[in-house]
VOTOR-661441 format. One record per atom (N, C-alpha, C, O): residue in three letters; atom name; z, y, x. Coordinates in nm, 2 decimals, padded with zeros to 4 digits. Atoms other than C-alpha are relative to their C-alpha. Last residue first. Example, Ala and Ser with C-alpha at 12.3 -4.5 7.8 and 13.67 -1.06 7.14 Angstrom:
% residues 2
{SER; N; {00.00; -00.11; -00.09}}
{SER; CA; {00.71; -00.11; 01.37}}
{SER; C; {00.08; 00.11; -00.08}}
{SER; O; {00.09; 00.22; -00.03}}
{ALA; N; {00.00; -00.12; 00.09}}
{ALA; CA; {00.78; -00.45; 01.23}}
{ALA; C; {00.00; 00.12; 00.09}}
{ALA; O; {00.07; 00.12; 00.19}}
END
This chain:
% residues 54
{ILE; N; {-00.01; -00.15; -00.03}}
{ILE; CA; {-01.20; 03.81; -00.24}}
{ILE; C; {-00.06; 00.08; -00.12}}
{ILE; O; {-00.06; 00.20; -00.12}}
{ILE; N; {00.09; -00.08; 00.10}}
{ILE; CA; {-01.13; 03.46; -00.35}}
{ILE; C; {00.02; 00.15; 00.03}}
{ILE; O; {00.13; 00.21; 00.01}}
{LYS; N; {-00.05; -00.13; 00.04}}
{LYS; CA; {-01.00; 03.25; -00.07}}
{LYS; C; {-00.09; 00.08; -00.10}}
{LYS; O; {-00.21; 00.07; -00.08}}
{GLN; N; {00.10; -00.12; -00.02}}
{GLN; CA; {-01.11; 02.89; -00.06}}
{GLN; C; {00.07; 00.14; -00.05}}
{GLN; O; {00.13; 00.15; -00.16}}
{ILE; N; {-00.04; -00.11; 00.07}}
{ILE; CA; {-00.89; 02.60; 00.01}}
{ILE; C; {-00.08; 00.12; 00.03}}
{ILE; O; {-00.10; 00.17; 00.14}}
{GLN; N; {00.08; -00.11; -00.07}}
{GLN; CA; {-01.05; 02.26; 00.10}}
{GLN; C; {00.08; 00.13; -00.10}}
{GLN; O; {00.09; 00.13; -00.22}}
{LEU; N; {00.07; -00.08; 00.09}}
{LEU; CA; {-00.79; 01.99; 00.03}}
{LEU; C; {-00.07; 00.14; 00.06}}
{LEU; O; {-00.02; 00.21; 00.14}}
{GLN; N; {00.00; -00.14; -00.04}}
{GLN; CA; {-00.71; 01.74; 00.29}}
{GLN; C; {-00.06; 00.08; -00.12}}
{GLN; O; {-00.16; 00.04; -00.16}}
{TYR; N; {00.10; -00.05; 00.02}}
{TYR; CA; {-00.60; 01.39; 00.16}}
{TYR; C; {00.00; 00.15; 00.03}}
{TYR; O; {00.11; 00.21; 00.02}}
{ALA; N; {-00.02; -00.14; 00.05}}
{ALA; CA; {-00.31; 01.21; 00.29}}
{ALA; C; {-00.17; 00.06; -00.01}}
{ALA; O; {-00.26; 00.02; 00.07}}
{MET; N; {00.14; -00.07; -00.01}}
{MET; CA; {-00.35; 00.83; 00.32}}
{MET; C; {00.02; 00.13; -00.07}}
{MET; O; {00.04; 00.13; -00.19}}
{ARG; N; {00.01; -00.11; 00.09}}
{ARG; CA; {-00.02; 00.65; 00.38}}
{ARG; C; {-00.12; 00.08; 00.04}}
{ARG; O; {-00.14; 00.12; 00.15}}
{LYS; N; {00.01; -00.12; -00.07}}
{LYS; CA; {-00.02; 00.33; 00.58}}
{LYS; C; {-00.03; 00.11; -00.11}}
{LYS; O; {-00.11; 00.08; -00.21}}
{THR; N; {00.14; -00.04; 00.00}}
{THR; CA; {00.12; 00.06; 00.39}}
{THR; C; {00.00; 00.13; 00.08}}
{THR; O; {00.10; 00.20; 00.10}}
{ILE; N; {00.03; -00.13; -00.06}}
{ILE; CA; {00.45; -00.13; 00.36}}
{ILE; C; {-00.14; 00.02; 00.01}}
{ILE; O; {-00.22; -00.07; -00.01}}
{TYR; N; {00.13; -00.02; -00.04}}
{TYR; CA; {00.56; -00.40; 00.13}}
{TYR; C; {-00.01; 00.13; 00.05}}
{TYR; O; {00.03; 00.23; -00.01}}
{CYS; N; {00.03; -00.12; 00.01}}
{CYS; CA; {00.93; -00.51; 00.16}}
{CYS; C; {-00.15; 00.02; 00.01}}
{CYS; O; {-00.20; -00.03; 00.12}}
{LEU; N; {00.14; -00.03; -00.05}}
{LEU; CA; {01.06; -00.85; 00.12}}
{LEU; C; {-00.03; 00.14; -00.03}}
{LEU; O; {00.01; 00.19; -00.14}}
{GLU; N; {00.10; -00.03; 00.12}}
{GLU; CA; {01.44; -00.89; 00.06}}
{GLU; C; {-00.13; 00.04; 00.07}}
{GLU; O; {-00.13; 00.09; 00.18}}
{GLY; N; {00.05; 00.10; 00.02}}
{GLY; CA; {01.67; -01.07; 00.33}}
{GLY; C; {-00.12; 00.01; -00.11}}
{GLY; O; {-00.19; -00.08; -00.16}}
{LEU; N; {-00.07; 00.07; 00.11}}
{LEU; CA; {01.95; -00.82; 00.33}}
{LEU; C; {-00.09; -00.13; -00.05}}
{LEU; O; {-00.05; -00.20; -00.14}}
{VAL; N; {-00.12; 00.06; -00.06}}
{VAL; CA; {01.82; -00.68; 00.66}}
{VAL; C; {00.06; -00.10; -00.12}}
{VAL; O; {00.10; -00.21; -00.08}}
{LEU; N; {-00.11; -00.11; -00.01}}
{LEU; CA; {01.46; -00.61; 00.52}}
{LEU; C; {00.13; -00.09; 00.06}}
{LEU; O; {00.13; -00.21; 00.09}}
{ARG; N; {-00.11; 00.07; 00.05}}
{ARG; CA; {01.19; -00.88; 00.56}}
{ARG; C; {00.11; 00.12; 00.04}}
{ARG; O; {00.13; 00.16; 00.15}}
{ILE; N; {-00.10; 00.01; -00.10}}
{ILE; CA; {00.84; -00.70; 00.62}}
{ILE; C; {00.13; -00.05; -00.06}}
{ILE; O; {00.13; -00.02; -00.18}}
{MET; N; {-00.12; 00.04; 00.05}}
{MET; CA; {00.51; -00.74; 00.45}}
{MET; C; {00.11; 00.00; 00.10}}
{MET; O; {00.09; -00.05; 00.21}}
{ASP; N; {-00.05; 00.11; -00.05}}
{ASP; CA; {00.17; -00.56; 00.57}}
{ASP; C; {00.16; -00.02; -00.08}}
{ASP; O; {00.20; 00.08; -00.13}}
{SER; N; {-00.14; 00.01; 00.07}}
{SER; CA; {-00.06; -00.28; 00.50}}
{SER; C; {00.05; -00.15; 00.05}}
{SER; O; {-00.02; -00.22; 00.12}}
{PRO; N; {-00.08; 00.08; -00.08}}
{PRO; CA; {-00.36; -00.11; 00.66}}
{PRO; C; {00.12; -00.03; -00.07}}
{PRO; O; {00.19; 00.06; -00.11}}
{VAL; N; {-00.07; -00.05; -00.11}}
{VAL; CA; {-00.56; 00.07; 00.39}}
{VAL; C; {00.08; -00.11; 00.08}}
{VAL; O; {00.10; -00.21; 00.01}}
{VAL; N; {-00.15; 00.01; 00.03}}
{VAL; CA; {-00.81; -00.09; 00.18}}
{VAL; C; {00.05; 00.07; 00.12}}
{VAL; O; {-00.01; 00.08; 00.22}}
{ALA; N; {-00.07; -00.11; -00.11}}
{ALA; CA; {-01.20; -00.04; 00.16}}
{ALA; C; {00.16; 00.00; -00.04}}
{ALA; O; {00.19; 00.04; -00.15}}
{THR; N; {-00.04; -00.13; 00.08}}
{THR; CA; {-01.33; -00.33; -00.07}}
{THR; C; {00.08; 00.08; 00.11}}
{THR; O; {00.16; 00.03; 00.19}}
{LYS; N; {00.07; -00.12; -00.06}}
{LYS; CA; {-01.51; -00.60; 00.13}}
{LYS; C; {00.03; 00.13; -00.08}}
{LYS; O; {-00.06; 00.21; -00.09}}
{PHE; N; {00.12; -00.03; 00.07}}
{PHE; CA; {-01.42; -00.88; -00.12}}
{PHE; C; {-00.06; 00.14; 00.05}}
{PHE; O; {-00.13; 00.21; -00.02}}
{LEU; N; {00.09; 00.10; -00.03}}
{LEU; CA; {-01.17; -01.02; 00.14}}
{LEU; C; {-00.13; 00.01; -00.08}}
{LEU; O; {-00.23; -00.06; -00.05}}
{ALA; N; {00.07; 00.01; -00.13}}
{ALA; CA; {-01.02; -00.69; 00.15}}
{ALA; C; {-00.08; -00.11; 00.02}}
{ALA; O; {-00.18; -00.10; 00.09}}
{ALA; N; {00.12; -00.10; 00.01}}
{ALA; CA; {-00.97; -00.69; -00.22}}
{ALA; C; {-00.05; 00.02; 00.12}}
{ALA; O; {-00.17; 00.06; 00.12}}
{LEU; N; {00.12; 00.04; 00.07}}
{LEU; CA; {-00.79; -01.01; -00.20}}
{LEU; C; {-00.09; 00.08; 00.02}}
{LEU; O; {-00.20; 00.05; 00.05}}
{LYS; N; {00.06; 00.11; -00.08}}
{LYS; CA; {-00.55; -00.89; 00.08}}
{LYS; C; {-00.11; -00.06; -00.08}}
{LYS; O; {-00.21; -00.08; -00.02}}
{ILE; N; {00.08; -00.05; -00.08}}
{ILE; CA; {-00.48; -00.58; -00.14}}
{ILE; C; {-00.07; -00.08; 00.10}}
{ILE; O; {-00.18; -00.05; 00.13}}
{SER; N; {00.13; -00.08; 00.05}}
{SER; CA; {-00.39; -00.78; -00.43}}
{SER; C; {-00.07; 00.07; 00.10}}
{SER; O; {-00.20; 00.07; 00.10}}
{LEU; N; {00.12; 00.09; 00.03}}
{LEU; CA; {-00.18; -01.02; -00.24}}
{LEU; C; {-00.12; 00.05; -00.05}}
{LEU; O; {-00.23; 00.00; -00.04}}
{HIS; N; {00.06; 00.05; -00.13}}
{HIS; CA; {00.04; -00.75; -00.09}}
{HIS; C; {-00.13; -00.08; -00.02}}
{HIS; O; {-00.23; -00.05; 00.04}}
{GLU; N; {00.08; -00.10; -00.07}}
{GLU; CA; {00.09; -00.59; -00.42}}
{GLU; C; {-00.07; -00.03; 00.14}}
{GLU; O; {-00.18; 00.01; 00.18}}
{ASN; N; {00.13; -00.03; 00.08}}
{ASN; CA; {00.19; -00.92; -00.57}}
{ASN; C; {-00.09; 00.11; 00.06}}
{ASN; O; {-00.21; 00.10; 00.07}}
{GLU; N; {00.11; 00.11; 00.00}}
{GLU; CA; {00.42; -00.99; -00.31}}
{GLU; C; {-00.12; 00.01; -00.07}}
{GLU; O; {-00.23; 00.00; -00.01}}
{PRO; N; {00.07; -00.01; -00.12}}
{PRO; CA; {00.60; -00.65; -00.33}}
{PRO; C; {-00.10; -00.09; 00.05}}
{PRO; O; {-00.20; -00.05; 00.10}}
{ILE; N; {00.10; -00.12; 00.00}}
{ILE; CA; {00.63; -00.67; -00.71}}
{ILE; C; {-00.06; 00.01; 00.17}}
{ILE; O; {-00.18; 00.02; 00.19}}
{GLN; N; {00.09; 00.04; -00.09}}
{GLN; CA; {00.78; -01.02; -00.70}}
{GLN; C; {-00.11; 00.12; 00.01}}
{GLN; O; {-00.23; 00.10; 00.04}}
{GLU; N; {-00.05; 00.05; -00.12}}
{GLU; CA; {01.13; -00.94; -00.85}}
{GLU; C; {-00.12; -00.01; 00.11}}
{GLU; O; {-00.09; 00.00; 00.23}}
{TYR; N; {00.12; 00.05; -00.05}}
{TYR; CA; {01.02; -00.74; -01.16}}
{TYR; C; {00.03; -00.04; 00.15}}
{TYR; O; {00.02; 00.05; 00.23}}
{GLN; N; {00.09; 00.05; 00.10}}
{GLN; CA; {01.33; -00.73; -01.39}}
{GLN; C; {-00.16; -00.04; 00.06}}
{GLN; O; {-00.23; -00.13; 00.02}}
{MET; N; {00.11; -00.09; -00.02}}
{MET; CA; {01.59; -00.71; -01.11}}
{MET; C; {-00.10; -00.05; -00.11}}
{MET; O; {-00.11; -00.17; -00.13}}
END
């Protein structure tokens, strides 16, 4: 694998951003069955305003 520490780097980046009072989504790290680390985060969906053209 070319980029082995991507989950760890992403998790660290978000935690550092939170320390500096930047708005971040909830996130964490979990260990998968084979021992790999996985970065998980809450998905934020944006609602679009749809306007009818009459």
